N, CA, C and O atoms as a GROMACS GRO file, in nm:
protein
  152
    1MET      N    1  -2.142  -0.981   1.034
    1MET     CA    2  -2.079  -0.849   1.024
    1MET      C    3  -2.185  -0.745   0.988
    1MET      O    4  -2.256  -0.761   0.888
    2SER      N    5  -2.196  -0.641   1.066
    2SER     CA    6  -2.299  -0.541   1.040
    2SER      C    7  -2.254  -0.442   0.933
    2SER      O    8  -2.134  -0.423   0.912
    3ARG      N    9  -2.350  -0.380   0.866
    3ARG     CA   10  -2.319  -0.285   0.760
    3ARG      C   11  -2.244  -0.163   0.816
    3ARG      O   12  -2.153  -0.110   0.752
    4ALA      N   13  -2.285  -0.119   0.936
    4ALA     CA   14  -2.222  -0.002   0.996
    4ALA      C   15  -2.074  -0.027   1.019
    4ALA      O   16  -1.990   0.060   0.995
    5TRP      N   17  -2.042  -0.149   1.064
    5TRP     CA   18  -1.901  -0.181   1.091
    5TRP      C   19  -1.819  -0.177   0.963
    5TRP      O   20  -1.711  -0.119   0.960
    6SER      N   21  -1.871  -0.236   0.856
    6SER     CA   22  -1.795  -0.241   0.731
    6SER      C   23  -1.782  -0.100   0.673
    6SER      O   24  -1.681  -0.068   0.609
    7ARG      N   25  -1.884  -0.015   0.695
    7ARG     CA   26  -1.877   0.121   0.643
    7ARG      C   27  -1.768   0.199   0.718
    7ARG      O   28  -1.702   0.285   0.660
    8GLU      N   29  -1.750   0.170   0.847
    8GLU     CA   30  -1.648   0.239   0.925
    8GLU      C   31  -1.508   0.183   0.896
    8GLU      O   32  -1.409   0.256   0.897
    9ALA      N   33  -1.502   0.054   0.870
    9ALA     CA   34  -1.372  -0.010   0.848
    9ALA      C   35  -1.318   0.015   0.707
    9ALA      O   36  -1.198   0.007   0.684
   10GLU      N   37  -1.408   0.045   0.613
   10GLU     CA   38  -1.367   0.061   0.474
   10GLU      C   39  -1.257   0.166   0.453
   10GLU      O   40  -1.158   0.135   0.387
   11PRO      N   41  -1.270   0.288   0.506
   11PRO     CA   42  -1.164   0.388   0.486
   11PRO      C   43  -1.029   0.341   0.540
   11PRO      O   44  -0.926   0.367   0.479
   12ALA      N   45  -1.030   0.273   0.655
   12ALA     CA   46  -0.905   0.225   0.713
   12ALA      C   47  -0.843   0.119   0.622
   12ALA      O   48  -0.721   0.116   0.603
   13LEU      N   49  -0.927   0.033   0.567
   13LEU     CA   50  -0.879  -0.072   0.477
   13LEU      C   51  -0.819  -0.008   0.352
   13LEU      O   52  -0.714  -0.050   0.303
   14LEU      N   53  -0.886   0.094   0.300
   14LEU     CA   54  -0.839   0.164   0.181
   14LEU      C   55  -0.705   0.231   0.210
   14LEU      O   56  -0.614   0.227   0.127
   15ALA      N   57  -0.693   0.293   0.327
   15ALA     CA   58  -0.568   0.359   0.364
   15ALA      C   59  -0.454   0.259   0.371
   15ALA      O   60  -0.342   0.289   0.331
   16THR      N   61  -0.483   0.139   0.423
   16THR     CA   62  -0.381   0.034   0.432
   16THR      C   63  -0.336  -0.008   0.293
   16THR      O   64  -0.217  -0.028   0.268
   17GLN      N   65  -0.432  -0.022   0.201
   17GLN     CA   66  -0.398  -0.061   0.065
   17GLN      C   67  -0.312   0.046  -0.002
   17GLN      O   68  -0.218   0.014  -0.075
   18VAL      N   69  -0.345   0.174   0.022
   18VAL     CA   70  -0.268   0.283  -0.037
   18VAL      C   71  -0.126   0.281   0.020
   18VAL      O   72  -0.029   0.298  -0.054
   19ASP      N   73  -0.113   0.259   0.152
   19ASP     CA   74   0.019   0.251   0.214
   19ASP      C   75   0.100   0.138   0.153
   19ASP      O   76   0.218   0.155   0.122
   20ASN      N   77   0.038   0.021   0.136
   20ASN     CA   78   0.108  -0.094   0.080
   20ASN      C   79   0.153  -0.066  -0.063
   20ASN      O   80   0.263  -0.104  -0.102
   21LEU      N   81   0.068   0.001  -0.139
   21LEU     CA   82   0.102   0.034  -0.278
   21LEU      C   83   0.220   0.130  -0.281
   21LEU      O   84   0.311   0.116  -0.363
   22TRP      N   85   0.220   0.229  -0.190
   22TRP     CA   86   0.328   0.327  -0.184
   22TRP      C   87   0.460   0.259  -0.147
   22TRP      O   88   0.564   0.287  -0.207
   23ILE      N   89   0.454   0.169  -0.048
   23ILE     CA   90   0.575   0.097  -0.005
   23ILE      C   91   0.625   0.009  -0.119
   23ILE      O   92   0.746   0.001  -0.144
   24PHE      N   93   0.532  -0.057  -0.189
   24PHE     CA   94   0.571  -0.144  -0.300
   24PHE      C   95   0.639  -0.062  -0.410
   24PHE      O   96   0.740  -0.105  -0.466
   25THR      N   97   0.584   0.055  -0.440
   25THR     CA   98   0.642   0.142  -0.543
   25THR      C   99   0.781   0.189  -0.502
   25THR      O  100   0.873   0.192  -0.583
   26LEU      N  101   0.794   0.225  -0.374
   26LEU     CA  102   0.923   0.271  -0.322
   26LEU      C  103   1.028   0.161  -0.336
   26LEU      O  104   1.140   0.186  -0.380
   27TRP      N  105   0.991   0.038  -0.297
   27TRP     CA  106   1.084  -0.075  -0.306
   27TRP      C  107   1.123  -0.103  -0.451
   27TRP      O  108   1.239  -0.133  -0.480
   28ARG      N  109   1.026  -0.092  -0.542
   28ARG     CA  110   1.052  -0.119  -0.683
   28ARG      C  111   1.150  -0.017  -0.739
   28ARG      O  112   1.241  -0.053  -0.814
   29GLU      N  113   1.131   0.110  -0.702
   29GLU     CA  114   1.223   0.215  -0.748
   29GLU      C  115   1.363   0.192  -0.692
   29GLU      O  116   1.463   0.211  -0.761
   30MET      N  117   1.370   0.152  -0.565
   30MET     CA  118   1.498   0.128  -0.501
   30MET      C  119   1.568   0.010  -0.568
   30MET      O  120   1.689   0.014  -0.592
   31ALA      N  121   1.493  -0.094  -0.599
   31ALA     CA  122   1.551  -0.212  -0.665
   31ALA      C  123   1.604  -0.173  -0.804
   31ALA      O  124   1.708  -0.222  -0.847
   32ARG      N  125   1.531  -0.086  -0.873
   32ARG     CA  126   1.574  -0.043  -1.007
   32ARG      C  127   1.706   0.033  -0.998
   32ARG      O  128   1.794   0.015  -1.082
   33GLU      N  129   1.720   0.118  -0.896
   33GLU     CA  130   1.844   0.193  -0.879
   33GLU      C  131   1.960   0.101  -0.846
   33GLU      O  132   2.071   0.120  -0.895
   34VAL      N  133   1.934   0.001  -0.763
   34VAL     CA  134   2.039  -0.095  -0.726
   34VAL      C  135   2.084  -0.172  -0.850
   34VAL      O  136   2.203  -0.192  -0.871
   35MET      N  137   1.987  -0.215  -0.933
   35MET     CA  138   2.021  -0.289  -1.054
   35MET      C  139   2.102  -0.202  -1.150
   35MET      O  140   2.195  -0.250  -1.215
   36ALA      N  141   2.067  -0.074  -1.159
   36ALA     CA  142   2.139   0.016  -1.248
   36ALA      C  143   2.282   0.040  -1.198
   36ALA      O  144   2.374   0.062  -1.277
   37ALA      N  145   2.300   0.036  -1.067
   37ALA     CA  146   2.432   0.062  -1.008
   37ALA      C  147   2.526  -0.058  -1.024
   37ALA      O  148   2.648  -0.042  -1.024
   38LEU      N  149   2.469  -0.176  -1.038
   38LEU     CA  150   2.553  -0.297  -1.049
   38LEU      C  151   2.625  -0.304  -1.183
   38LEU      O  152   2.699  -0.399  -1.209
   0.00000   0.00000   0.00000
């Protein structure tokens, strides 16, 4: 794997991690609301 490739792929990887974190947070909040409603 060349350094140039990893330097280009890094921002995309970071964006994916941020997206996953946002989705995880959203699901956790939704689960909390469902639990409170029960």
